mmCIF file of the protein (N, C-alpha, C, O) and its ligand, coordinates in Angstrom:
data_MODEL
# 
_entry.id   MODEL 
# 
loop_
_entity.id 
_entity.type 
_entity.pdbx_number_of_molecules 
1 polymer     1 
2 non-polymer 1 
# 
_entity_poly.entity_id                      1 
_entity_poly.type                           'polypeptide(L)' 
_entity_poly.nstd_linkage                   no 
_entity_poly.nstd_monomer                   no 
_entity_poly.pdbx_seq_one_letter_code       MQRVFVVSCPGCEREIELPEGARPGDTIRCCGRDYRLTYAYGSYALEPPGD 
_entity_poly.pdbx_seq_one_letter_code_can   MQRVFVVSCPGCEREIELPEGARPGDTIRCCGRDYRLTYAYGSYALEPPGD 
_entity_poly.pdbx_strand_id                 A 
# 
loop_
_entity_poly_seq.entity_id 
_entity_poly_seq.num 
_entity_poly_seq.mon_id 
_entity_poly_seq.hetero 
1 1  MET n 
1 2  GLN n 
1 3  ARG n 
1 4  VAL n 
1 5  PHE n 
1 6  VAL n 
1 7  VAL n 
1 8  SER n 
1 9  CYS n 
1 10 PRO n 
1 11 GLY n 
1 12 CYS n 
1 13 GLU n 
1 14 ARG n 
1 15 GLU n 
1 16 ILE n 
1 17 GLU n 
1 18 LEU n 
1 19 PRO n 
1 20 GLU n 
1 21 GLY n 
1 22 ALA n 
1 23 ARG n 
1 24 PRO n 
1 25 GLY n 
1 26 ASP n 
1 27 THR n 
1 28 ILE n 
1 29 ARG n 
1 30 CYS n 
1 31 CYS n 
1 32 GLY n 
1 33 ARG n 
1 34 ASP n 
1 35 TYR n 
1 36 ARG n 
1 37 LEU n 
1 38 THR n 
1 39 TYR n 
1 40 ALA n 
1 41 TYR n 
1 42 GLY n 
1 43 SER n 
1 44 TYR n 
1 45 ALA n 
1 46 LEU n 
1 47 GLU n 
1 48 PRO n 
1 49 PRO n 
1 50 GLY n 
1 51 ASP n 
# 
loop_
_struct_asym.id 
_struct_asym.entity_id 
A 1 
B 2 
# 
loop_
_chem_comp.id 
_chem_comp.type 
_chem_comp.mon_nstd_flag 
ALA 'L-peptide linking' y 
ARG 'L-peptide linking' y 
ASP 'L-peptide linking' y 
CYS 'L-peptide linking' y 
GLN 'L-peptide linking' y 
GLU 'L-peptide linking' y 
GLY 'peptide linking'   y 
ILE 'L-peptide linking' y 
LEU 'L-peptide linking' y 
MET 'L-peptide linking' y 
PHE 'L-peptide linking' y 
PRO 'L-peptide linking' y 
SER 'L-peptide linking' y 
THR 'L-peptide linking' y 
TYR 'L-peptide linking' y 
VAL 'L-peptide linking' y 
ZN  non-polymer         . 
# 
_pdbx_entity_nonpoly.entity_id   2 
_pdbx_entity_nonpoly.name        ? 
_pdbx_entity_nonpoly.comp_id     ZN 
# 
_pdbx_nonpoly_scheme.asym_id         B 
_pdbx_nonpoly_scheme.entity_id       2 
_pdbx_nonpoly_scheme.mon_id          ZN 
_pdbx_nonpoly_scheme.ndb_seq_num     1 
_pdbx_nonpoly_scheme.pdb_seq_num     101 
_pdbx_nonpoly_scheme.auth_seq_num    101 
_pdbx_nonpoly_scheme.pdb_mon_id      ZN 
_pdbx_nonpoly_scheme.auth_mon_id     ZN 
_pdbx_nonpoly_scheme.pdb_strand_id   A 
_pdbx_nonpoly_scheme.pdb_ins_code    . 
# 
loop_
_atom_site.group_PDB 
_atom_site.id 
_atom_site.type_symbol 
_atom_site.label_atom_id 
_atom_site.label_alt_id 
_atom_site.label_comp_id 
_atom_site.label_asym_id 
_atom_site.label_entity_id 
_atom_site.label_seq_id 
_atom_site.pdbx_PDB_ins_code 
_atom_site.Cartn_x 
_atom_site.Cartn_y 
_atom_site.Cartn_z 
_atom_site.occupancy 
_atom_site.B_iso_or_equiv 
_atom_site.pdbx_formal_charge 
_atom_site.auth_seq_id 
_atom_site.auth_comp_id 
_atom_site.auth_asym_id 
_atom_site.auth_atom_id 
_atom_site.pdbx_PDB_model_num 
ATOM   1   N  N  . MET A 1 1  ? 93.429 94.007  124.204 1.00 0.00 ? 1   MET A N  1 
ATOM   2   C  CA . MET A 1 1  ? 93.478 92.733  123.218 1.00 0.00 ? 1   MET A CA 1 
ATOM   3   C  C  . MET A 1 1  ? 93.038 92.965  121.930 1.00 0.00 ? 1   MET A C  1 
ATOM   4   O  O  . MET A 1 1  ? 92.077 93.699  121.702 1.00 0.00 ? 1   MET A O  1 
ATOM   5   N  N  . GLN A 1 2  ? 93.740 92.328  120.969 1.00 0.00 ? 2   GLN A N  1 
ATOM   6   C  CA . GLN A 1 2  ? 93.452 92.720  119.548 1.00 0.00 ? 2   GLN A CA 1 
ATOM   7   C  C  . GLN A 1 2  ? 92.634 91.609  118.882 1.00 0.00 ? 2   GLN A C  1 
ATOM   8   O  O  . GLN A 1 2  ? 92.815 90.426  119.170 1.00 0.00 ? 2   GLN A O  1 
ATOM   9   N  N  . ARG A 1 3  ? 91.755 92.008  118.010 1.00 0.00 ? 3   ARG A N  1 
ATOM   10  C  CA . ARG A 1 3  ? 90.789 91.049  117.301 1.00 0.00 ? 3   ARG A CA 1 
ATOM   11  C  C  . ARG A 1 3  ? 91.348 91.030  115.848 1.00 0.00 ? 3   ARG A C  1 
ATOM   12  O  O  . ARG A 1 3  ? 91.490 92.047  115.169 1.00 0.00 ? 3   ARG A O  1 
ATOM   13  N  N  . VAL A 1 4  ? 91.645 89.782  115.446 1.00 0.00 ? 4   VAL A N  1 
ATOM   14  C  CA . VAL A 1 4  ? 92.101 89.665  114.054 1.00 0.00 ? 4   VAL A CA 1 
ATOM   15  C  C  . VAL A 1 4  ? 90.892 89.023  113.251 1.00 0.00 ? 4   VAL A C  1 
ATOM   16  O  O  . VAL A 1 4  ? 90.221 88.069  113.644 1.00 0.00 ? 4   VAL A O  1 
ATOM   17  N  N  . PHE A 1 5  ? 90.737 89.687  112.102 1.00 0.00 ? 5   PHE A N  1 
ATOM   18  C  CA . PHE A 1 5  ? 89.695 89.019  111.213 1.00 0.00 ? 5   PHE A CA 1 
ATOM   19  C  C  . PHE A 1 5  ? 90.328 88.479  109.924 1.00 0.00 ? 5   PHE A C  1 
ATOM   20  O  O  . PHE A 1 5  ? 91.209 89.084  109.313 1.00 0.00 ? 5   PHE A O  1 
ATOM   21  N  N  . VAL A 1 6  ? 89.855 87.388  109.586 1.00 0.00 ? 6   VAL A N  1 
ATOM   22  C  CA . VAL A 1 6  ? 90.348 86.990  108.286 1.00 0.00 ? 6   VAL A CA 1 
ATOM   23  C  C  . VAL A 1 6  ? 89.182 86.929  107.270 1.00 0.00 ? 6   VAL A C  1 
ATOM   24  O  O  . VAL A 1 6  ? 88.016 86.796  107.642 1.00 0.00 ? 6   VAL A O  1 
ATOM   25  N  N  . VAL A 1 7  ? 89.524 87.026  106.048 1.00 0.00 ? 7   VAL A N  1 
ATOM   26  C  CA . VAL A 1 7  ? 88.464 86.771  104.941 1.00 0.00 ? 7   VAL A CA 1 
ATOM   27  C  C  . VAL A 1 7  ? 89.046 85.776  103.911 1.00 0.00 ? 7   VAL A C  1 
ATOM   28  O  O  . VAL A 1 7  ? 90.247 85.554  103.759 1.00 0.00 ? 7   VAL A O  1 
ATOM   29  N  N  . SER A 1 8  ? 87.990 85.186  103.198 1.00 0.00 ? 8   SER A N  1 
ATOM   30  C  CA . SER A 1 8  ? 88.572 84.253  102.133 1.00 0.00 ? 8   SER A CA 1 
ATOM   31  C  C  . SER A 1 8  ? 88.580 84.968  100.858 1.00 0.00 ? 8   SER A C  1 
ATOM   32  O  O  . SER A 1 8  ? 87.664 85.670  100.428 1.00 0.00 ? 8   SER A O  1 
ATOM   33  N  N  . CYS A 1 9  ? 89.852 84.691  100.219 1.00 0.00 ? 9   CYS A N  1 
ATOM   34  C  CA . CYS A 1 9  ? 89.729 85.454  98.813  1.00 0.00 ? 9   CYS A CA 1 
ATOM   35  C  C  . CYS A 1 9  ? 88.882 84.598  97.801  1.00 0.00 ? 9   CYS A C  1 
ATOM   36  O  O  . CYS A 1 9  ? 89.045 83.396  97.594  1.00 0.00 ? 9   CYS A O  1 
ATOM   37  N  N  . PRO A 1 10 ? 87.949 85.416  97.204  1.00 0.00 ? 10  PRO A N  1 
ATOM   38  C  CA . PRO A 1 10 ? 87.122 84.704  96.213  1.00 0.00 ? 10  PRO A CA 1 
ATOM   39  C  C  . PRO A 1 10 ? 87.750 84.049  94.957  1.00 0.00 ? 10  PRO A C  1 
ATOM   40  O  O  . PRO A 1 10 ? 87.198 83.191  94.267  1.00 0.00 ? 10  PRO A O  1 
ATOM   41  N  N  . GLY A 1 11 ? 89.133 84.639  94.734  1.00 0.00 ? 11  GLY A N  1 
ATOM   42  C  CA . GLY A 1 11 ? 89.949 84.132  93.656  1.00 0.00 ? 11  GLY A CA 1 
ATOM   43  C  C  . GLY A 1 11 ? 90.711 83.026  93.797  1.00 0.00 ? 11  GLY A C  1 
ATOM   44  O  O  . GLY A 1 11 ? 90.817 82.151  92.938  1.00 0.00 ? 11  GLY A O  1 
ATOM   45  N  N  . CYS A 1 12 ? 91.280 83.035  94.918  1.00 0.00 ? 12  CYS A N  1 
ATOM   46  C  CA . CYS A 1 12 ? 92.304 81.768  95.374  1.00 0.00 ? 12  CYS A CA 1 
ATOM   47  C  C  . CYS A 1 12 ? 91.957 80.979  96.557  1.00 0.00 ? 12  CYS A C  1 
ATOM   48  O  O  . CYS A 1 12 ? 92.541 79.953  96.905  1.00 0.00 ? 12  CYS A O  1 
ATOM   49  N  N  . GLU A 1 13 ? 90.912 81.559  97.182  1.00 0.00 ? 13  GLU A N  1 
ATOM   50  C  CA . GLU A 1 13 ? 90.299 80.732  98.413  1.00 0.00 ? 13  GLU A CA 1 
ATOM   51  C  C  . GLU A 1 13 ? 91.437 80.741  99.509  1.00 0.00 ? 13  GLU A C  1 
ATOM   52  O  O  . GLU A 1 13 ? 91.519 79.910  100.414 1.00 0.00 ? 13  GLU A O  1 
ATOM   53  N  N  . ARG A 1 14 ? 92.264 81.749  99.310  1.00 0.00 ? 14  ARG A N  1 
ATOM   54  C  CA . ARG A 1 14 ? 93.130 81.710  100.620 1.00 0.00 ? 14  ARG A CA 1 
ATOM   55  C  C  . ARG A 1 14 ? 92.652 82.610  101.718 1.00 0.00 ? 14  ARG A C  1 
ATOM   56  O  O  . ARG A 1 14 ? 91.925 83.562  101.433 1.00 0.00 ? 14  ARG A O  1 
ATOM   57  N  N  . GLU A 1 15 ? 93.027 82.361  103.011 1.00 0.00 ? 15  GLU A N  1 
ATOM   58  C  CA . GLU A 1 15 ? 92.510 83.122  104.012 1.00 0.00 ? 15  GLU A CA 1 
ATOM   59  C  C  . GLU A 1 15 ? 93.521 84.288  104.210 1.00 0.00 ? 15  GLU A C  1 
ATOM   60  O  O  . GLU A 1 15 ? 94.712 84.095  104.455 1.00 0.00 ? 15  GLU A O  1 
ATOM   61  N  N  . ILE A 1 16 ? 92.945 85.521  104.084 1.00 0.00 ? 16  ILE A N  1 
ATOM   62  C  CA . ILE A 1 16 ? 93.753 86.725  104.235 1.00 0.00 ? 16  ILE A CA 1 
ATOM   63  C  C  . ILE A 1 16 ? 93.487 87.378  105.605 1.00 0.00 ? 16  ILE A C  1 
ATOM   64  O  O  . ILE A 1 16 ? 92.329 87.553  105.983 1.00 0.00 ? 16  ILE A O  1 
ATOM   65  N  N  . GLU A 1 17 ? 94.481 87.716  106.306 1.00 0.00 ? 17  GLU A N  1 
ATOM   66  C  CA . GLU A 1 17 ? 94.395 88.392  107.460 1.00 0.00 ? 17  GLU A CA 1 
ATOM   67  C  C  . GLU A 1 17 ? 94.158 89.772  107.249 1.00 0.00 ? 17  GLU A C  1 
ATOM   68  O  O  . GLU A 1 17 ? 95.047 90.321  106.597 1.00 0.00 ? 17  GLU A O  1 
ATOM   69  N  N  . LEU A 1 18 ? 93.223 90.490  107.608 1.00 0.00 ? 18  LEU A N  1 
ATOM   70  C  CA . LEU A 1 18 ? 93.022 91.907  107.600 1.00 0.00 ? 18  LEU A CA 1 
ATOM   71  C  C  . LEU A 1 18 ? 93.958 92.779  108.231 1.00 0.00 ? 18  LEU A C  1 
ATOM   72  O  O  . LEU A 1 18 ? 94.379 92.519  109.359 1.00 0.00 ? 18  LEU A O  1 
ATOM   73  N  N  . PRO A 1 19 ? 94.320 93.791  107.601 1.00 0.00 ? 19  PRO A N  1 
ATOM   74  C  CA . PRO A 1 19 ? 95.377 94.698  108.243 1.00 0.00 ? 19  PRO A CA 1 
ATOM   75  C  C  . PRO A 1 19 ? 94.577 95.546  109.458 1.00 0.00 ? 19  PRO A C  1 
ATOM   76  O  O  . PRO A 1 19 ? 93.414 95.913  109.291 1.00 0.00 ? 19  PRO A O  1 
ATOM   77  N  N  . GLU A 1 20 ? 95.174 95.765  110.452 1.00 0.00 ? 20  GLU A N  1 
ATOM   78  C  CA . GLU A 1 20 ? 94.545 96.622  111.549 1.00 0.00 ? 20  GLU A CA 1 
ATOM   79  C  C  . GLU A 1 20 ? 93.849 97.836  111.017 1.00 0.00 ? 20  GLU A C  1 
ATOM   80  O  O  . GLU A 1 20 ? 94.353 98.533  110.137 1.00 0.00 ? 20  GLU A O  1 
ATOM   81  N  N  . GLY A 1 21 ? 92.798 98.057  111.509 1.00 0.00 ? 21  GLY A N  1 
ATOM   82  C  CA . GLY A 1 21 ? 92.006 99.158  111.119 1.00 0.00 ? 21  GLY A CA 1 
ATOM   83  C  C  . GLY A 1 21 ? 91.260 99.028  109.741 1.00 0.00 ? 21  GLY A C  1 
ATOM   84  O  O  . GLY A 1 21 ? 90.778 100.037 109.227 1.00 0.00 ? 21  GLY A O  1 
ATOM   85  N  N  . ALA A 1 22 ? 91.162 97.816  109.144 1.00 0.00 ? 22  ALA A N  1 
ATOM   86  C  CA . ALA A 1 22 ? 90.536 97.797  107.885 1.00 0.00 ? 22  ALA A CA 1 
ATOM   87  C  C  . ALA A 1 22 ? 89.030 98.020  108.175 1.00 0.00 ? 22  ALA A C  1 
ATOM   88  O  O  . ALA A 1 22 ? 88.506 97.682  109.236 1.00 0.00 ? 22  ALA A O  1 
ATOM   89  N  N  . ARG A 1 23 ? 88.372 98.618  107.143 1.00 0.00 ? 23  ARG A N  1 
ATOM   90  C  CA . ARG A 1 23 ? 87.094 98.972  107.066 1.00 0.00 ? 23  ARG A CA 1 
ATOM   91  C  C  . ARG A 1 23 ? 86.358 98.522  105.973 1.00 0.00 ? 23  ARG A C  1 
ATOM   92  O  O  . ARG A 1 23 ? 86.962 98.428  104.905 1.00 0.00 ? 23  ARG A O  1 
ATOM   93  N  N  . PRO A 1 24 ? 85.097 98.203  106.020 1.00 0.00 ? 24  PRO A N  1 
ATOM   94  C  CA . PRO A 1 24 ? 84.331 97.996  104.738 1.00 0.00 ? 24  PRO A CA 1 
ATOM   95  C  C  . PRO A 1 24 ? 84.623 99.097  103.733 1.00 0.00 ? 24  PRO A C  1 
ATOM   96  O  O  . PRO A 1 24 ? 84.770 100.272 104.070 1.00 0.00 ? 24  PRO A O  1 
ATOM   97  N  N  . GLY A 1 25 ? 84.694 98.685  102.554 1.00 0.00 ? 25  GLY A N  1 
ATOM   98  C  CA . GLY A 1 25 ? 84.920 99.665  101.377 1.00 0.00 ? 25  GLY A CA 1 
ATOM   99  C  C  . GLY A 1 25 ? 86.468 99.766  101.026 1.00 0.00 ? 25  GLY A C  1 
ATOM   100 O  O  . GLY A 1 25 ? 86.870 100.307 99.996  1.00 0.00 ? 25  GLY A O  1 
ATOM   101 N  N  . ASP A 1 26 ? 87.267 99.214  101.949 1.00 0.00 ? 26  ASP A N  1 
ATOM   102 C  CA . ASP A 1 26 ? 88.821 99.207  101.750 1.00 0.00 ? 26  ASP A CA 1 
ATOM   103 C  C  . ASP A 1 26 ? 89.050 98.264  100.506 1.00 0.00 ? 26  ASP A C  1 
ATOM   104 O  O  . ASP A 1 26 ? 88.282 97.373  100.142 1.00 0.00 ? 26  ASP A O  1 
ATOM   105 N  N  . THR A 1 27 ? 90.195 98.605  99.944  1.00 0.00 ? 27  THR A N  1 
ATOM   106 C  CA . THR A 1 27 ? 90.710 97.617  98.981  1.00 0.00 ? 27  THR A CA 1 
ATOM   107 C  C  . THR A 1 27 ? 91.775 96.672  99.360  1.00 0.00 ? 27  THR A C  1 
ATOM   108 O  O  . THR A 1 27 ? 92.850 97.136  99.739  1.00 0.00 ? 27  THR A O  1 
ATOM   109 N  N  . ILE A 1 28 ? 91.604 95.460  99.303  1.00 0.00 ? 28  ILE A N  1 
ATOM   110 C  CA . ILE A 1 28 ? 92.369 94.408  99.666  1.00 0.00 ? 28  ILE A CA 1 
ATOM   111 C  C  . ILE A 1 28 ? 93.103 93.863  98.384  1.00 0.00 ? 28  ILE A C  1 
ATOM   112 O  O  . ILE A 1 28 ? 92.468 93.722  97.339  1.00 0.00 ? 28  ILE A O  1 
ATOM   113 N  N  . ARG A 1 29 ? 94.271 93.596  98.457  1.00 0.00 ? 29  ARG A N  1 
ATOM   114 C  CA . ARG A 1 29 ? 94.982 93.155  97.153  1.00 0.00 ? 29  ARG A CA 1 
ATOM   115 C  C  . ARG A 1 29 ? 95.377 91.571  97.434  1.00 0.00 ? 29  ARG A C  1 
ATOM   116 O  O  . ARG A 1 29 ? 95.940 91.244  98.479  1.00 0.00 ? 29  ARG A O  1 
ATOM   117 N  N  . CYS A 1 30 ? 95.019 90.592  96.370  1.00 0.00 ? 30  CYS A N  1 
ATOM   118 C  CA . CYS A 1 30 ? 95.283 89.355  96.692  1.00 0.00 ? 30  CYS A CA 1 
ATOM   119 C  C  . CYS A 1 30 ? 95.542 88.788  95.277  1.00 0.00 ? 30  CYS A C  1 
ATOM   120 O  O  . CYS A 1 30 ? 94.823 89.179  94.357  1.00 0.00 ? 30  CYS A O  1 
ATOM   121 N  N  . CYS A 1 31 ? 96.353 88.046  95.087  1.00 0.00 ? 31  CYS A N  1 
ATOM   122 C  CA . CYS A 1 31 ? 96.599 87.137  93.806  1.00 0.00 ? 31  CYS A CA 1 
ATOM   123 C  C  . CYS A 1 31 ? 96.480 88.049  92.465  1.00 0.00 ? 31  CYS A C  1 
ATOM   124 O  O  . CYS A 1 31 ? 95.833 87.714  91.473  1.00 0.00 ? 31  CYS A O  1 
ATOM   125 N  N  . GLY A 1 32 ? 97.144 89.143  92.591  1.00 0.00 ? 32  GLY A N  1 
ATOM   126 C  CA . GLY A 1 32 ? 97.083 90.134  91.439  1.00 0.00 ? 32  GLY A CA 1 
ATOM   127 C  C  . GLY A 1 32 ? 95.854 90.997  91.261  1.00 0.00 ? 32  GLY A C  1 
ATOM   128 O  O  . GLY A 1 32 ? 95.763 91.787  90.321  1.00 0.00 ? 32  GLY A O  1 
ATOM   129 N  N  . ARG A 1 33 ? 94.867 90.831  92.213  1.00 0.00 ? 33  ARG A N  1 
ATOM   130 C  CA . ARG A 1 33 ? 93.566 91.684  91.828  1.00 0.00 ? 33  ARG A CA 1 
ATOM   131 C  C  . ARG A 1 33 ? 93.227 92.311  93.141  1.00 0.00 ? 33  ARG A C  1 
ATOM   132 O  O  . ARG A 1 33 ? 93.594 91.870  94.231  1.00 0.00 ? 33  ARG A O  1 
ATOM   133 N  N  . ASP A 1 34 ? 92.474 93.412  92.942  1.00 0.00 ? 34  ASP A N  1 
ATOM   134 C  CA . ASP A 1 34 ? 92.096 94.153  94.035  1.00 0.00 ? 34  ASP A CA 1 
ATOM   135 C  C  . ASP A 1 34 ? 90.692 93.942  94.424  1.00 0.00 ? 34  ASP A C  1 
ATOM   136 O  O  . ASP A 1 34 ? 89.843 94.098  93.547  1.00 0.00 ? 34  ASP A O  1 
ATOM   137 N  N  . TYR A 1 35 ? 90.328 93.616  95.594  1.00 0.00 ? 35  TYR A N  1 
ATOM   138 C  CA . TYR A 1 35 ? 88.955 93.311  96.132  1.00 0.00 ? 35  TYR A CA 1 
ATOM   139 C  C  . TYR A 1 35 ? 88.525 94.396  96.982  1.00 0.00 ? 35  TYR A C  1 
ATOM   140 O  O  . TYR A 1 35 ? 89.315 95.111  97.599  1.00 0.00 ? 35  TYR A O  1 
ATOM   141 N  N  . ARG A 1 36 ? 87.151 94.528  97.014  1.00 0.00 ? 36  ARG A N  1 
ATOM   142 C  CA . ARG A 1 36 ? 86.579 95.279  98.012  1.00 0.00 ? 36  ARG A CA 1 
ATOM   143 C  C  . ARG A 1 36 ? 86.157 94.581  99.183  1.00 0.00 ? 36  ARG A C  1 
ATOM   144 O  O  . ARG A 1 36 ? 85.561 93.505  99.132  1.00 0.00 ? 36  ARG A O  1 
ATOM   145 N  N  . LEU A 1 37 ? 86.452 95.164  100.217 1.00 0.00 ? 37  LEU A N  1 
ATOM   146 C  CA . LEU A 1 37 ? 86.096 94.781  101.586 1.00 0.00 ? 37  LEU A CA 1 
ATOM   147 C  C  . LEU A 1 37 ? 84.664 95.067  101.961 1.00 0.00 ? 37  LEU A C  1 
ATOM   148 O  O  . LEU A 1 37 ? 84.236 96.220  101.914 1.00 0.00 ? 37  LEU A O  1 
ATOM   149 N  N  . THR A 1 38 ? 83.821 93.930  102.376 1.00 0.00 ? 38  THR A N  1 
ATOM   150 C  CA . THR A 1 38 ? 82.420 94.289  102.636 1.00 0.00 ? 38  THR A CA 1 
ATOM   151 C  C  . THR A 1 38 ? 82.247 93.552  104.093 1.00 0.00 ? 38  THR A C  1 
ATOM   152 O  O  . THR A 1 38 ? 82.977 92.631  104.458 1.00 0.00 ? 38  THR A O  1 
ATOM   153 N  N  . TYR A 1 39 ? 81.183 94.089  104.860 1.00 0.00 ? 39  TYR A N  1 
ATOM   154 C  CA . TYR A 1 39 ? 80.937 93.571  106.096 1.00 0.00 ? 39  TYR A CA 1 
ATOM   155 C  C  . TYR A 1 39 ? 79.329 93.285  106.220 1.00 0.00 ? 39  TYR A C  1 
ATOM   156 O  O  . TYR A 1 39 ? 78.522 94.213  106.161 1.00 0.00 ? 39  TYR A O  1 
ATOM   157 N  N  . ALA A 1 40 ? 79.005 92.175  106.363 1.00 0.00 ? 40  ALA A N  1 
ATOM   158 C  CA . ALA A 1 40 ? 77.710 91.870  106.437 1.00 0.00 ? 40  ALA A CA 1 
ATOM   159 C  C  . ALA A 1 40 ? 77.435 90.841  107.395 1.00 0.00 ? 40  ALA A C  1 
ATOM   160 O  O  . ALA A 1 40 ? 78.159 89.856  107.244 1.00 0.00 ? 40  ALA A O  1 
ATOM   161 N  N  . TYR A 1 41 ? 76.586 90.764  108.364 1.00 0.00 ? 41  TYR A N  1 
ATOM   162 C  CA . TYR A 1 41 ? 75.941 89.780  109.248 1.00 0.00 ? 41  TYR A CA 1 
ATOM   163 C  C  . TYR A 1 41 ? 77.146 89.345  110.123 1.00 0.00 ? 41  TYR A C  1 
ATOM   164 O  O  . TYR A 1 41 ? 77.164 88.168  110.480 1.00 0.00 ? 41  TYR A O  1 
ATOM   165 N  N  . GLY A 1 42 ? 78.132 90.147  110.498 1.00 0.00 ? 42  GLY A N  1 
ATOM   166 C  CA . GLY A 1 42 ? 78.986 89.926  111.638 1.00 0.00 ? 42  GLY A CA 1 
ATOM   167 C  C  . GLY A 1 42 ? 80.155 89.341  111.146 1.00 0.00 ? 42  GLY A C  1 
ATOM   168 O  O  . GLY A 1 42 ? 80.971 88.872  111.940 1.00 0.00 ? 42  GLY A O  1 
ATOM   169 N  N  . SER A 1 43 ? 80.394 89.299  109.603 1.00 0.00 ? 43  SER A N  1 
ATOM   170 C  CA . SER A 1 43 ? 81.710 88.861  109.172 1.00 0.00 ? 43  SER A CA 1 
ATOM   171 C  C  . SER A 1 43 ? 82.073 89.572  107.922 1.00 0.00 ? 43  SER A C  1 
ATOM   172 O  O  . SER A 1 43 ? 81.207 90.024  107.173 1.00 0.00 ? 43  SER A O  1 
ATOM   173 N  N  . TYR A 1 44 ? 83.295 89.671  107.698 1.00 0.00 ? 44  TYR A N  1 
ATOM   174 C  CA . TYR A 1 44 ? 83.866 90.320  106.450 1.00 0.00 ? 44  TYR A CA 1 
ATOM   175 C  C  . TYR A 1 44 ? 83.938 89.440  105.360 1.00 0.00 ? 44  TYR A C  1 
ATOM   176 O  O  . TYR A 1 44 ? 84.100 88.236  105.556 1.00 0.00 ? 44  TYR A O  1 
ATOM   177 N  N  . ALA A 1 45 ? 83.818 89.980  104.067 1.00 0.00 ? 45  ALA A N  1 
ATOM   178 C  CA . ALA A 1 45 ? 83.985 89.235  102.883 1.00 0.00 ? 45  ALA A CA 1 
ATOM   179 C  C  . ALA A 1 45 ? 84.592 89.968  101.834 1.00 0.00 ? 45  ALA A C  1 
ATOM   180 O  O  . ALA A 1 45 ? 84.483 91.190  101.936 1.00 0.00 ? 45  ALA A O  1 
ATOM   181 N  N  . LEU A 1 46 ? 85.247 89.498  100.781 1.00 0.00 ? 46  LEU A N  1 
ATOM   182 C  CA . LEU A 1 46 ? 85.851 90.228  99.766  1.00 0.00 ? 46  LEU A CA 1 
ATOM   183 C  C  . LEU A 1 46 ? 84.908 90.069  98.478  1.00 0.00 ? 46  LEU A C  1 
ATOM   184 O  O  . LEU A 1 46 ? 84.418 89.002  98.109  1.00 0.00 ? 46  LEU A O  1 
ATOM   185 N  N  . GLU A 1 47 ? 84.737 91.327  97.850  1.00 0.00 ? 47  GLU A N  1 
ATOM   186 C  CA . GLU A 1 47 ? 84.019 91.320  96.573  1.00 0.00 ? 47  GLU A CA 1 
ATOM   187 C  C  . GLU A 1 47 ? 85.025 91.416  95.502  1.00 0.00 ? 47  GLU A C  1 
ATOM   188 O  O  . GLU A 1 47 ? 86.077 92.028  95.688  1.00 0.00 ? 47  GLU A O  1 
ATOM   189 N  N  . PRO A 1 48 ? 84.750 90.849  94.412  1.00 0.00 ? 48  PRO A N  1 
ATOM   190 C  CA . PRO A 1 48 ? 85.659 90.952  93.323  1.00 0.00 ? 48  PRO A CA 1 
ATOM   191 C  C  . PRO A 1 48 ? 85.390 92.320  92.727  1.00 0.00 ? 48  PRO A C  1 
ATOM   192 O  O  . PRO A 1 48 ? 84.277 92.812  92.915  1.00 0.00 ? 48  PRO A O  1 
ATOM   193 N  N  . PRO A 1 49 ? 86.313 92.994  92.016  1.00 0.00 ? 49  PRO A N  1 
ATOM   194 C  CA . PRO A 1 49 ? 86.060 94.329  91.307  1.00 0.00 ? 49  PRO A CA 1 
ATOM   195 C  C  . PRO A 1 49 ? 85.093 93.940  90.257  1.00 0.00 ? 49  PRO A C  1 
ATOM   196 O  O  . PRO A 1 49 ? 84.962 92.814  89.778  1.00 0.00 ? 49  PRO A O  1 
ATOM   197 N  N  . GLY A 1 50 ? 84.419 95.029  89.954  1.00 0.00 ? 50  GLY A N  1 
ATOM   198 C  CA . GLY A 1 50 ? 83.311 94.985  88.848  1.00 0.00 ? 50  GLY A CA 1 
ATOM   199 C  C  . GLY A 1 50 ? 84.090 94.713  87.547  1.00 0.00 ? 50  GLY A C  1 
ATOM   200 O  O  . GLY A 1 50 ? 85.069 95.395  87.241  1.00 0.00 ? 50  GLY A O  1 
ATOM   201 N  N  . ASP A 1 51 ? 83.640 93.718  86.802  1.00 0.00 ? 51  ASP A N  1 
ATOM   202 C  CA . ASP A 1 51 ? 84.243 93.393  85.398  1.00 0.00 ? 51  ASP A CA 1 
ATOM   203 C  C  . ASP A 1 51 ? 83.300 92.830  84.458  1.00 0.00 ? 51  ASP A C  1 
ATOM   204 O  O  . ASP A 1 51 ? 83.665 92.535  83.320  1.00 0.00 ? 51  ASP A O  1 
HETATM 205 ZN ZN . ZN  B 2 .  ? 93.558 85.421  96.204  1.00 0.00 2 101 ZN  A ZN 1 
# 
């Protein structure tokens, strides 16, 4: 059985389905920006790139 995780994009608030094997620290691309995947308290989140 496969578990599918989704994260909300902080840029456009769209829900993004994580690719299989995604891990914290991975880069997820959405709306033209690269976000860093983080994991805390049982759920994934996206962090904007440092700017
Ligand atoms: Zn986005």
